[in-house]
N, C-alpha and C positions, 0 to 999 in steps of 0.2 A: 257654738251651744253646745257642741259636742265635748270641747276641750273642758269645758267649765264642770260639765256633768263626769267626765274623767277624773279630775281633780276633786272633785267631790267624794268620788267612790275610794279615790285613795286615802283619803283623809279619815272615812267612814272605817276603815280598815285599822288604823292607829288610835281612834278614839271613839268611844262608844257612844258618846253625847251626839254623834252625827250619824244621818240615817245613809245608808248608800244609795236611796231612790234621790233622784234628782228630777223636777221639772223645772224646766228654764223657760222665761219669758224674755224675747229682745223686741226692741224697739227700735227702729233704723233711724239715722240722722233724721230723717225729713218727717219722722212720725207719722207715718200714713198706714204703715199696714204692720202691726205688731204680729209677732211669730210665738207662738210658743209649744211646748214638746216636752213630753216625758221620756226620760230617758233610762231603758230596764235591760237587763240581759236575756238572752233566749231563753224562753220557758219562766222568766220570771213574772209575778205580779206584785205590783206596788201596791202598797196598803193604800184603799180607798180615800182615807181621810189625808189632807195634807195641812201640818201645823200653818198658821199664820202668823207673822212675826210681823210688826211695824216698831219701828224705831227701838228695836230691843222688846218689846211690849208684846207677850204672848196674846193674842186675839182669838184664837182658835175655840174657844167655847163660847164667844160672842158670835162668830161666824157661823159655827154648828147650828146654835139657834135662830139666828137670821134666816139660815136655808132651811130649816125646818117648818118655820112659820110662815115665809113665803111660797113656799112648795103647797101647803096647806090652801093659801090665800089663792093664788093661781089656780089651783085644781078646782077648788068649789066655791071659793069667794067668802071663804070663811074668816072672818078678821082675827087677828092672835088674841088668844086670852090675856088679861091682865097680870103683870108679874107679880107672883108672891114675895115676902120680906125673904123666904130661904131660898127664892130663885134667884134675887137679885146678891142675895151673901153668896150663892154658888159662884154666881159670875164675878162676883167682885175678889172672890179667891183664886179664880181662873185667872184674872187679869193679874195677879203677882208673879214677878218673876220668878221662875222655875231654873233648878241647877242644869 
């Protein structure tokens, strides 16, 4: 995991599309105990939000909305509001591939 984080940081120095921050997840061959760790330099703070990519599709906006709604629901039991056409259009825009 540390090697992957180091390679990621080196690539980020050459390509501005790659973030130097790296969060690595590892599942052992028995798939019994997944491990996850963020790698930062001393004194460095990684951004709170981490992009979510699945098969090359950026799901960051969808995950953000789901997190916001689930936080409210689990805090006080309020069901999520109905999504407006503008909200849906904004999510569709976020699902498009970004450069």
